[in-house]
N, C-alpha and C positions, 0 to 999 in steps of 0.2 A: 709567554703572558698568562695561558691557560694554567701552566703549572703553577705559578707563582700566586695565582688567586686560590687555587684549590691549596695550596700550603699555607697560605694565610687563614683559610676558614678552618685548616684541621688546626692550627696552633693558636688561634685564637678562642676556639672553643664554640661551643654553641651560643647563639643571640640570647636565648631566654636563661641562662645560666647566671648573666651579668643582672638582668631585672630583678627588681625587688618581687618577693612572692605576692600573688594576688589574692585578698581572701573572699571566701564565698559569703552567702546569707549566712547570717547567725541561725542556729537550730530553732529557737523562739520565732524568728520571721517566718521560717520554711513552716513551722507547725500552724503559724497564723495562716498562712496563705492556703494551707491544706483544709483547716477547718472552714474557712471563708468560701472556698470552691466546693466543700461539702453542703454548707448551707444553700449555696446558689441550686447546687443540684436538687436537694429536697424541696427547697421552693418550688423548683420548675415541677417537679413531680406530684406535687400537691396543686399546683396550679393547673396542669393539663388534667388531673383527675376532678377538678371543681367544675373546668369547663366542659368536660365530657360529661358529667352528671346534670350540668345547667343545660345542656344544646341536646341531649338526646329527646326523644320522641316524648318520654313520660316529664320530663323538666319544661317542655315549650308548652305543653296542653296544662300545666299548672298542677300536675299531679292528680287528676280528675280519677276519683274512686267510686265506680258504681255502685258496689257493695260496701258495706262498712258493718264489723261487729259491734254491735251495742252492749252485751253481755255474755256472759256463759258461766256455766256451773258444771262442776263433775259430779255425776250421778252414779257412777261405778268407777273399776278400774279403767276401763278402755270407752266408756260411753259418757257424751257431754249432751247438755242442752244448751242452745244458742239463740241468740236472738240476733238476727242481721237485717240492718236497715237497707232497703233497695227501693228506689224511687219514692219516698215519702211512705212506704209500710214496712210494716216490722214483720218477719219470717221467723218462726218459731220452728227451729231445726233439731232432729234428734241425730247425733254424730256418733256414729260408731266406727270401728278400726275399717269395716266392711263396706258399709253404705252411710247416706246422708237421708233422712226422711224428713219431709216437711209435716210438721206436727198442727200448725195453727197459721191463720194470716191474720195480722190485726194493724188497725190504722194507728199511726204514729201520734204518741199522746204530746199535746202542745207544749207540755211543762217539760217534755224531755230535751228540748233544744238547750235550756240554760244548764241543766245538768249533764248533758251529753258535753259541753264545752269543758267542764272541770274535770269530767273523767277522761278526756284525750290528753290532758296535761301527764307527763311523767312525776312519778314521785317527787324527784328533786324540785321540779318546777311549782310544783303545788306549795311545797315546803317554804320555797324561796318567795313566792306570793304572799305566803301567809307572815312570813317575817318582815317583807316590805311594807305590808299593810298594817302590820303592829308598829313598827317604826314610824309611819305616817301619823298613826293614831296619837302615839307618844308625844311627837313633834306639836300636833295640833293641840293637843291638851297642855303644852308647856307655853305655848305662846298666847293663851287665854287668859 
């Protein structure tokens, strides 16, 4: 009985030889799956970085900065005069490569707040705000 089963298996050939060939996924589908997986991994990395920055101590405190540089000017190859705002006062500092020296203490001028808001905007943001304002004026002029 056992010999007849072995002989039948040998003469019949392998079972997979008679079955039609099974095709795998197309190369385009494989490429799309890979790109989708890459997008998910990159989105996860960006999301974790955002969460980390958001929930670190500086992020939870709202990025409180006790000192802020208001202005600065180079007076030599390695020397600067810098105005730093600290608790409502302006400190005029002389900064060299070796030391920082307090030159003068001033009260913060009242008109400095409005000028300070525009100065903290990056150049691109300033240009974009000017373009938007110009567009609003143009639309307002056409409507009248």
